[in-house]
Each structure stands twice: as C-alpha cells, then as structure tokens.
N, C-alpha and C positions, 0 to 999 in steps of 0.2 A: 753482682749482679749489674751495677749502676755504670760500673767501668765497663762492660763489656756491650751497652746500651751505645755507647757510641762509637762502637764498631762495627755492631751491624746495623743494618738497614732499620728506616722508621719502621712503627705500626701501620698498619694497615689504614688506619684510619688517618694519620700523618700523610702517606702517601698519596689517597684520595683527595685531600685536602690540597697538597700541591699540583695534583693532576688537574684538579678544577680550578686553582689559582693560574695555572699556565695556559689553560685552554685545552689541555689534551683531552679532557672530557668534559660533556656537559653536566652542569649542575644538575641535580633532583629537585624537586619542590621544595623539601625541607631546607636544601643548600640555600636555595633562592630566597626561601623566607629569611632566613638567616642572613644573607647579604643584605637583603631591604632593610633589616632591622640595625645591622650595622651603618647601613647609609644613613637611617634616617638618625640616630644618634650623633653621628660626625656630622651630619645638617645641623641640626638642633644647636650643637655646640659652635659649630661657624656663625649662626643665628646669632648666638649668646654673645659673640666677642665681635659682631660687626665685618665679618671677614665675608665677602662674596665671592669672590675668586681664589679658590687655594690652590689652583696651579699657577698663578701669577704672584698671590702673597702666599708663598708655600712656607717660607720662615715663620712669618707668624702665626700661620695655620699648623705648625708643628708644635710652636710654643704655647698657643692657645688650647689644641685639640689634641696632643700626641698620642694618648692612650684612645681617644676613639677614631684618630685615623689609623691607628696599629690593628686596632678589632676592625676597622674595615677593609684594609688591604689584608687581612688575613682571612677575612669570612668571605671575600668577593674575587673574581676572576682580575687579573691585571687591568685587562682591555676593559671591563665594566667601569673600577674604578675609575680610570681616566674619563670614561663615555660619561659617566655617571656629575663627576665634577664640571666636565664642559656642557653639559644638561642643564645643570642649577643655573650656571652664569646666563645661558641663554633663555632660562624661564624666569629669572629675575627681571631680565631685562626687556624681555616680552611683557611681562606684568605691569613695569613700571611704564612702557610704550602706551598700554591699553588706559592705564590711569591717566596717563598725560593726554589723551585722546579723549577720555571724556570728560576730564576737565574742560576742553576745550569746546564740547557740545557736541563730540562726535556722538552716535546711537549705536548701541550694539545691533548686529544682525545674526539671525540663525543661518546658519549655510549647510546645506546639504552637500556632503562630498561622495557620495553613494554613487557608484557607477554602471549601477545595476540597469539593464534595460527598462523602461518604464511601458506598461502594457496600457 
C-alpha cells in the first residue's frame, strides 16, 4: 500500500492544504487560526535569536528557526508568508520610531480615522 501512495494523488487534506498554500482557495477560519499560530511560533523564534528581517537574513533565519519556518510555510498561503515577514519588519520599525519620538518628548495623540459623516 505504501508503494502505491506515491503513484496516486495525495489525500483530500493534502490537496486542500496545497490549494490554500497556493491561493487557489480561501482558508477556513480553522486554517487561518492554524496559520496565525505557526506565524506566532516562527516570530517568537526569530525574536529569541535577534532576527528582525527574515527575508533579508534568510540564511540565519533558516539556521535558527528551520522547523518553525517549515511549519509557517506549510500552514499559511505563500503570499501570506511573504506579507507577514514584511509586516513584521515594518511593525518593528514603527514601534522603534514611536519609542524614539516619545524619548524626544513627543506626545501621543488619539486620532479618529472614521470617515462616516458626522451628524
């Protein structure tokens, strides 16, 4: 039976996972949750190893967090993986800039970006 499994198409679950990864189908709520958990585990590993940009420092990230990266890439759509890696860098830069501004005496303002008409 094991020999034949290589000849015949993958199971429905494997097919679905491949479709989600390639963007052929939208992930379900459970699949999104699994992706976010894998992303969080990967980012926690990057944080533990002091790696900010996993795209630029891809070799260091692969050495330090190979299994977490594999899980992240397996459980998330490919475009999501790239998006989240870029988002992480921008978020870290934004937080650092805000911290820098606060150290310079800037004051935090609450901004309303609601474009609904006011009555």
